[in-house]
C-alpha positions as CSV (number, residue, x, y, z in Angstrom):
1,X,0.6,139.9,-78.3
2,X,-1.7,142.8,-77.2
3,X,-4.7,140.6,-77.6
4,X,-3.1,138.0,-75.3
5,X,-2.3,140.7,-72.7
6,X,-5.9,141.9,-72.8
7,X,-7.4,138.5,-72.5
8,X,-5.2,137.5,-69.5
9,X,-5.9,140.8,-67.8
10,X,-9.6,140.4,-68.4
11,X,-9.5,136.9,-66.9
12,X,-7.7,138.1,-63.8
13,X,-10.2,140.9,-63.3
14,X,-13.1,138.5,-63.8
15,X,-11.5,136.1,-61.3
16,X,-11.1,138.8,-58.6
17,X,-14.6,140.2,-59.1
18,X,-16.3,136.8,-59.1
19,X,-14.5,135.9,-56.0
20,X,-15.8,139.0,-54.2
21,X,-19.4,138.4,-55.5
22,X,-19.3,134.7,-54.5
23,X,-17.9,135.6,-51.1
24,X,-20.8,138.0,-50.5
25,X,-23.3,135.4,-51.7
26,X,-21.9,132.8,-49.3
27,X,-22.1,135.3,-46.4
28,X,-25.7,136.1,-47.3
29,X,-26.6,132.3,-47.3
30,X,-25.6,132.1,-43.7
31,X,-28.1,134.6,-42.3
32,X,-29.0,133.0,-39.0
33,X,-26.8,134.1,-36.2
34,X,-28.3,131.8,-33.5
35,X,-25.9,128.9,-34.1
36,X,-22.3,130.1,-34.0
37,X,-19.1,129.5,-32.1
38,X,-16.4,132.0,-31.3
39,X,-12.7,131.9,-32.0
40,X,-12.0,135.3,-30.5
41,X,-14.5,137.6,-28.8
42,X,-14.9,139.7,-31.9
43,X,-14.6,137.0,-34.5
44,X,-17.7,134.8,-35.1
45,X,-17.7,131.8,-37.4
46,X,-21.2,130.5,-38.3
47,X,-21.6,126.8,-38.5
48,X,-23.8,127.2,-41.6
49,X,-20.8,128.4,-43.5
50,X,-19.4,124.9,-43.5
51,X,-22.6,123.3,-44.7
52,X,-23.9,123.3,-48.3
53,X,-24.7,125.6,-50.1
54,X,-22.6,128.1,-48.2
55,X,-19.4,126.0,-48.1
56,X,-19.7,125.3,-51.8
57,X,-19.9,129.1,-52.5
58,X,-16.8,129.7,-50.4
59,X,-14.9,127.0,-52.3
60,X,-16.0,128.6,-55.6
61,X,-14.9,132.0,-54.3
62,X,-11.4,130.7,-53.4
63,X,-11.1,129.0,-56.8
64,X,-12.0,132.2,-58.5
65,X,-9.5,134.1,-56.3
66,X,-6.7,131.7,-57.1
67,X,-7.5,131.9,-60.8
68,X,-7.3,135.7,-60.6
69,X,-4.0,135.6,-58.7
70,X,-2.4,133.1,-61.1
71,X,-3.5,135.0,-64.2
72,X,-2.5,138.4,-62.8
73,X,0.9,137.1,-61.8
74,X,1.4,135.6,-65.3
75,X,0.4,139.0,-66.8
76,X,2.7,141.1,-64.6
77,X,5.7,138.6,-64.7
78,X,5.8,137.8,-68.4
79,X,3.6,140.3,-70.3
80,X,3.8,143.7,-68.6
């Protein structure tokens, strides 16, 4: 049982860390600031974020984040 707890905890940590790393990589892909549109005066969304490969990295980051959330909730609900 301890091995299962450790494996699920490790999967959740890897999910959260990979989501952060993929998010940073996706933001670094969209380096040009010349094409953007504004939702609020402070908030800028770059159009390159919604084109490959940046969009694919954002999707991968959200998938990793969801995996981390699901595994951590399983750990803390059933095994902690």
